[in-house]
N, C-alpha and C positions, 0 to 999 in steps of 0.2 A: 315599391315591391318593399316588403318588408325584412330587415335585415334579419339573419338567423341568429335565432336566442342560443345564448351556448350554453351547451349542459352542464349540470352541477358537478364538484365533484366526484362524486358518487357514483356517477354513469361512465367516469372516463376510466379507460384501463386502465392507460397507464399512471393512474394515480391510487386504483383501488389493489392492484396487483399485489406492490409494495405494502402497502397498508396491511392485508393480508397474512402477505407472508412474515413480516414482524409479529403479528397477533398469534399468527400458527407457532414461530419459530419460541417466542416470548411462554406460550402454553405449554409448549414441548418442554422445554428446557425447566419450565415451573414444575413440572410433573414428576421430572427426573430429579428434581432437586429433593422434591416431598417425599418422594419412596427410597432414595438413597441415603437421604440425611446429610448429602456433600451441601452443605451453605455454599462452598466457594463458588460453586457455581454460577452463581447470579451476585454473587458476593461485592461490593464495590473495589473493595481493594485487588480481583480480579480484573474486571473491568477497566478499572485503573491503568493496571499494567499490560491489557488490551491496549488500549489507546496510546500508552509509550510504547510498547514494541512496533503499534501500527504505522505510527508517521515515518518513518523512512521508508517501511514500504510502499505507504500510499504516497509517498513526494518522486518515489522512485519510477510508482504505477505513471503518476501525473506529466511524471518527464517522459516517458514513452509515449503518453497521447498525444503530446502537442508535435513531437518530433513525427508518426506516423500518420497523425491526422493531414500535417503535408506531405506524406507520401515519403518520408525517407524512414528507413527501418534503424533501429538505432539498439543493438545490441551492446554497444559500448558504454551501457549505465552503470552496471559496475564500476570499471574503469574511472568513471566520471565522480562516482562516489568517493573512490580511490584516493583520487587528488584532491575531492574538495575535504576529507578526511586529515589528511596530509598537510594544506594550505591552512583548515581551520586550526589545526592545533598549533601551527606555527606561529601564525599573526595571533591565538588567543594566548600563545607564552607570553608574547612580547609586548603585547597591545592592550589586553583584555578581551573578557568572552564575548562580546557583539564584533570586534572588530574579525572573532576567528569567527562567527559566522559570515559575516560580509566576505571574508577571504576566502571561504570554501566556495561558496554563489563566485567570487572571480576566478577560481581553478577550476572550476566544473564547465565555467563561459569558454573557457579556454580550451579545452579538450574537445567540447561542444564542435568548436571554431574548426580545430583538426577537422576531426567526421564531416563538417558541412565542406570544408577546400575539399576533401577527398571525395564523398561521395557525391554532389552538390556540381564543383564545378570539374573536374575530370573526372565524374561516371565511373568510379570503381566501386563494383561490387560490394552494397552497403553491408551485407552481412559479413562479410572476408576484413570490413574495415573496422566494423564495430568489434570485432573477436580479434583483432590489431590492436586497436585502441586498451580495449581490456589486458594482452597481452604486455604492451608497453608501458601502461599504470602502473603495473607492481614494479618495473624496475626503475621508473622514474621519482615513484614513493620512498623505496629502496635509498636511489641516489640523492634525494634532496632529504630527508633523513641522515644521511651519513654527513650533510653539507651543513646542517641547520644545527643539530642536536647531538651531535656527539663531544664527549667533554663537559654536555652540562648535567648537575646532578640529577639523576634517577633513569635518566636517559641512555640513549646509544643508536645503533644501525637503525633499530626494529623500534622504538618507543621513543614517545617524546617527553618529554617534562610536563607536568599538569598547567593545565589552562587557568589563568587566574580569571578570577572571579565565578560565579553562577548566574546563572539565568532564574530567576523568580518565579513563583507559581503562583495561581489566582484560585480561589475558593466563592463559589457562586453565594453574595448574600442570602439569609431565611433558609433556603434549601439545601445549601451545601456547607453552611457554618463558617462561611467566609465574614471577614473584618468582626468575630466576635457574637457574630446573630445567630441567634437557635438553629440547627440542625436537623429542619424536617423531614428530610430523606433518611437519614442516617437513621433515626427513631422509627421509623416507618420499618427499614431495613431490619433492625433488630426484632419488629415483633414476630419475624416469622411467617407471614398470613401467607397461605396459598396467595400466587398470582401477584396482590400487593405487595408485598415485601420485594420480590421479585422485581419488581418493575422502579420499586425503591432504592435496590443499590445498583441496578443497572445506570439510572439516572444520577443518582449519587458520583457514581466511578467518573462520568463523561464531565461532571460540576467540578468536582473535589479537589482538589491542588495540582488544577490544569498547569501546563508550564506554558509561558508567553510565546515559547517556540510555538509548540503546538496550536496557539489560534493565530497563530501568525501561518501557519501551514493550513487551517483549517481558511482562515481567507483567501490563501493561494486558490482554492479547491474551488471559491467561490467566485474568484477572480477570472478563474480558468473556464467555469462555466458562463460566465457572462461574454466575456472574451470570444470565447470560440462560438458562442452558439447567440449572440446577440448583438454584433457591432459587426458592420462592414469588414474591416480587419478580418474577424475571425471566419467570415464566409469565404473571403478570397484566399484564406489559408486552408480552410476544407474543401477548397474548389483546386487547388493545388494538389489534392491527394486523390480525388475521383475523379477528374479528367484534366490534365493539366493542358492538352491540347486547345480542349474545349475554353479551358480558363484564359488562356495568353489569347485565345482569337478574341477575346471580350475586354481585352486591356490587363488583365490580371499579369502583373510582376513572377513569374512562377519561380523563377530561381530566387530571386531576391525575398519573397515570401519563406522555402523551405530555407535558406539560411535564419531569417527569424526564428522560426519553427524550432531548429535544432540548436539555437545559439538560448535561446529560453530554457529548451530540455535539456542541456548540458546545465547551466545556471540551478534548475530544481535537481536534478543529480547532485550537485555539487552541496546543493543547501542541504539536501539528505546526509551527504556523508559528512558533513560538520554538525550535523544532529548528534552521530554519534559520540563525537569527539567533546562536546560543549553541555550536552542532557544525559544521555544514556551513559556517558564517561566522562572522565576530564581529563583522560591522556587519550593519547594516536599510538596506537599497536599495530601493529603488520597484521594480514589477514581480518583486520576489523568488521568490514564491512557483511562475511560472511555470505558471500552468496544473495545478500536483500535486492541488488538491484536485477538480478534474475527474477526472482520473485515477485518484485515490483510491474516486469513486463506479464508473470501469468496475473496477477491481479490486474492487469489494465485488459487482458483477454476474456478474463473473470466477468469484468463490467464492460464490456460488448465495443471498449472503447470512447466510454464514455465515464464522466469524471466520477458522478455517485455511483455507478458500477464497480469503478477503480478502488473509491474509499472501503465499500460491503467488502468487497477483494482481498484489500488488506485489514479490516476489523477482523476475518475471517481466518486470517492467518496469523496474528495478532492474539485473538481470542483461543485458536489449537494451542497457537505456545506459550500462552500465560498461563493455561488451566492444566497443562501437565507440572508435577512441583520436581519434576526431575528426580521423583522417587517410585519405589514398587506399587507405595502403596494406593498411587494414581489410578487402579484397578477401577475404581470406582466411575471415571471417565470412559469406562468399555459401554456400560449403558448406555451413555452418551452418546459413544460412536454408532451402536447398534438402532437405537430409534433415527440417528439422520439418517443411514444407510437403508432404512425403509420408509423413511418417508421418497427419501430417492429412489430408492424400487417403484411408488408408488405412481410417481411424476412421471419416469422413463415409460412406466405402463400405460400412462394415460395417450404417451404420444405414442403408441403404437409399437413399442420396440421390447417386443416380451425375453429376446434372450437376454439381454443388462437386465431387465428388469430381475427376471429372473437370478440372475449371479449376485447383483446386490440386496437382494432378498435373502437369498443364502447365508451371502456374509453376514449382514444383519442378525440374522439368526444364530451363526457362528459366534459373532463377538456378544452376544446375550446369556448362551449356553457358557461360554469361557466366566464371564461375572459371576454365573452362578455356583459356579464351582470352584472359581480361583479367587486366592487372597493375596496375590503378589502377580506382577506381569514385569518380563525382564526390561533394565533399564533403558535398553535399545529400543524396545517398541514406543517404550514414551518418548523417546526422544524423537522417532519417527511420526509424531503422532500429526503434527503442522504438514508436514509435507503431503502423508495419505490424504489429508480434508481437502487439500487445493487440488490434488491428483483427480480425488470423486467428483469435487464441483466442478472440473473444467469437463470431466468425463461425460457431466451428465446436461453440460450448458452447448456442446460441442454445436450441437444443429442451430440454436439461432444468434450463433456469432458472424457478423459481418465486419471482416478489416475493410477498413480504407480500398479503392478499387485499384490505387498503381502504389502503395505500398511496395518498396523494394525497388523499383524500377525508374533507370534516368530519363532525366528527361532533356531533348536536346531539341531547341525551336525548330519547327521545319519538319520535325520527327514526330514519336508517338505521345 
């Protein structure tokens, strides 16, 4: 019997779909950029800012993915990030920037261990425990600041002294001008040609002046894909979240798998926190996480509990946040919002949801009308753009989401 011939990549829906989506988005953004003259839409500066803003969100989303794939809901990611920031700031000030990164991971792991003991061993409601971790982390961070930073120059109960050293950056040679070589993508971006310069600007944003921390984050995403979907350990871990009783009957140590998952989750959240005090800034400030842990969870849901989708959700939010310049002149972004809304209305309409499609089409036309008749928009609307974009995407993708079957359900051997 002849073995089945593998289908070429252009006949695989899970490959062709994302490729077509990327091409469609690139065409739409290029058209908007050409019509409005808003070069920042696809500029390498905005794309680079997008990447920097997306890293902590993506790591937080990856943190939630590890935990929830094993069946443990982790709403305490925000609190674990807070512990990571203060631990990273302390070690970064005392021993240097990379020590701060490592200390942030350790702090997140300790917070994850607390969550694992309470939820996995004692079976406490996972949502309640996650909320408690967030509340506890705020108080612990203030206490640690008072103990570690009071009396130091430029520091106090809500702020650390500057971290010693910086994490360097890298640019790809030839394409992005690294090591004194030509910057081909930069030259292509400056031509302002339709589609080609847009593609050049976007690629340059991902390849020019990229922090080594970002390189580590990308490696962690690829490593998560490899471990969770291509190893026996990953299969056992995911089985603990899909059907723990069946996995237990086959010899999978469900409780141990859940412990490992929550510890890795805490480490990733702590790493996201350490990014905020070593790359995004060089000091710790109270409230520095700014809800990124919860936004990371939204990115994870948008990505359907998969690493690639989670990264896409993080980049979406990062782009929406980078694009608005905190100025009323960001009115040009309204036409992009109109294009996104009309595109989503078409997608929802094809899925036979006429009411939601009509609402989105109406909102899209309203945004376009405001763009035509207005020279400025309120600053509050500009600040709300990233959150609005995330909400719209979650609404339109809700029908295709499938979480692990036993997320949030405590497991006891011999029980469910």
